[in-house]
N, C-alpha and C positions, 0 to 999 in steps of 0.2 A: 490567202492566207487574209487577207482582211475583211476576205468574206463570213471565215471562221469565225476571226475574235467579233464580229458586227451578231453573227447569229447569236455565240454562245459567249455576249457578253456580260448578264447576272452570271454566267458558270465561272466564266474565266476573274469576277470580281470575289465569289465566294469561294476562290479556291486563295485568291492574294492575302486576304480576309485570315482562312484560317490559316497561311502560313507564316502572316505576322503574328498571332497568337499563339501559336506554338512557339515561335522564336522569342517573344515574350517569357514565354512561363519554361522556359531552359532558361533563359538567360535571373530569374526569378528563382531558380529553384538548382544556379552554381553554385557550391558553398562560398562559406564566406575563410578567405586567409586572413581577414586583420581580429586581432584578437581584442578580447573584450579587455576591459578594464573592468578594476575590483567595482569601481563606483555603478558602472554599464552594468554588472555583472548581475549588484544586489536592483537594481532595477530593474533590471529584465524580468527577478521572479518576483518579486512585488508586484508586476503586471502579470503576469502570472497567473497570480496569487488573487487579484483582482479581479480575473478575467474566470478564473475556477469558481468569485463566492456569486459573480456576478452566473451565473450559466446554471448553478445551485438555486440561485433564490428564483429566476426562472422557471426552475421546476417543479419549485415548492409553491408558488404564484400556479400551477398550469393542471398542478393536482389540484390543488383547494379550486378551483374553478370547476373542476369537470365533475360534475354527481356520479357519484357510484352507485351502478347499479347491479340488481339480484345477481345476474350473470355474472359480475366483476370478483363481486362479496364470495361467489361459490368455488370463482378462480383464483381467488388470493388465499382462501381456506383450506384449497390444494397443494396449492404451490408452499404454504404451510408447512401441512402435512408432510410433504415429499421432503423438505429441507428434514423435520424432524426427524422421516427415517434415514436418511442420508446420516444424520448428525449419530444416530444412534449406528451405522452400521461404520461410521469413524472411532465412536466409541469399545467396538468390539476388536476392530479392529487395534484398539491400544490395551490391554485390558489395565492396566495401572491408572487409567482415568476413573474405571468404576467407580459408583459412589460406595463406600467405606474402604475402599482402598485410594485414595485422595490424602491423606494426611500427609500433616505439615513436614514431617518427619524424611515420607519417601519426596516431599517436596522438595526440602532443602538440607544437603546431608551437612554438619557444619562441620571444618577445619580439626585436627588436634586444634586441645589448646581454643577453638576460638567456640565464643557464644552469640546465640540470636537470640534478639530478644524477641516475645509475641507478640508483639508492635509488627517486627517489618516481616516475620512468619503468616503473618492473617495479614499484611498487604498482599505481599506473593499472589498466598490462596488466593486472592479474590482479585489480581489480574491475569491470573491461569484458567478462571471458572470462567472469568468475562470474553477469555480470546476462544475458552473451546466451547461455550454456547456460539458462535460467530464459525464454527468447521460448517461447509457446507455453503454457505451466502455470496454468493457471485460480489467477483469487485466491482467497485464502479469510481471511477475515477471521483477524486475530489470528496469522494463520500469519507464518512468518519461518523457512523450514526446506525444502530442496526435499520432501522429506519429510509433512510438512504443511499447503506451499503459502504462499501469500506475499498480506500486502496490502501495502500501497501502502507505509508507514514498514520494516516487516518485509523486504521487499524489499535496500531499502536496507542496513538494520539487518545483516542474512545478506552481502551486498557488499563494503561497509567495512567490518567489527568485526573483521577477521581482518589488516587492515594496517592497520592504526590505534593510534598509545601509548595510547589512553584510548577505551575505547566510546562509540556516541555514544546518547542518547538512542532511546526506543522509537519516542518517535512524532512524527509529522507536523510541529506545531505546537511539544511540546520542540525537536526537529532546529530549528525557526526561529526561536526563541528563545534557541537558544543563545549565547551571545554571545561560545564561543572558537570558533566559525565564522565568514567572513570575509563582511562582506555583497557581494554579486558587481552589477554592473550586466547588463542583459540583454543590453545588445550587447559588452560585454565575456566574455560565457558561455564554456567550456572544456568541455574533456571533463572528464567527472566531477564539475561541479558540480553541484547540489544544485536544483533546481526547484519552489518554493510557491505552490499554489490555493491560495484558498479559495472550495468549491464552496456549501457547502449553506447562506451567507451567515449564520455562528455570526461571530465574531471570532478570529481568530488561523487559523492554516493547518490544514486537515482532509485534506491530496491531497499527496506527492512524487512527484518525480519525477529523473531522474539524465539530463541532457547528454550529446549522445552526440559529439553536432556535425553541423556543416549544415544547421541549426534544426530537430534533433530528439533528443529523448527517449525515453527506456526507460520504461516509468513498468505497476504494478499495478492495473488502470481501477477496477474493481466487480466484485459478485458478478453472474453469468455475464458476464463479459466475460472473455478470456484478457490474461496477461503478455502487451504490444506497443511496441509506435517508435508514438510520434505524434510530430506534428507543428506543434510552439510558436506556429508562425506562425497555424492558424486560430483562426476569430476567440473559441469558445467558449475557446480555453486563452488568448487575448489578455484578456481580458473577465473572469476568474475570477485573473487573474496577480498575486502578493503580493512573489514577489523571488528571489533566488538567493543560496545559500551555500558558499562552499572550503569546500573539506576536505581534500584531497589538500594538504597543505602540507609544506615539510621539515623541519618541528617535529613535525609532528601523524604522520606516517609512522612505523614500526616501522623 
């Protein structure tokens, strides 16, 4: 035994280190049972937002220093062509968005006795058009512009803020908790309402989309998938549905 350890001492040492590291990793990965206070949750959210902004800043700096080659320009042009083609396919699937059929009357039908101002109708139309332009683009965590890409709340943030008198919060849960947004029952949803979901089983909302009528909503799903139209009635969405909020009101729009 002694001679075996002497001969294979480096291998034994490496095995010991590997087992130690595996034990430490398992300890770190173990779920914490301690609940976070409200202040701790708020600080954790701020830390995630700072890290997100840092990653985006680094990415912008990297893109700024890398020269664009002719080959890259060709690849970018082909990518844009494919995105436009995919958008056309989406539009063909949803004919009510075809030019000439996207009238304000079709976007928002007033309830009996209700009047909708031209200003509010124009704001809703602008939001829907901006959302429609992003269909088929890839999900990018932390993104909130066509140049960066979009995550779910970034897409909402980008489409709505230009028409609002006050900017929306940046995250899905902050939007869901925003008391200035009006809660809406699912059967009362209207074009432009935000629909919220809890997918990862943590408290609060971690996904948001925009209702566009006929039981459908636009969403930026997750990494590896493109911005798309989804059916709210699907079992997955119903099982994770949290609620809805109405942003576009006479008081909220510019």
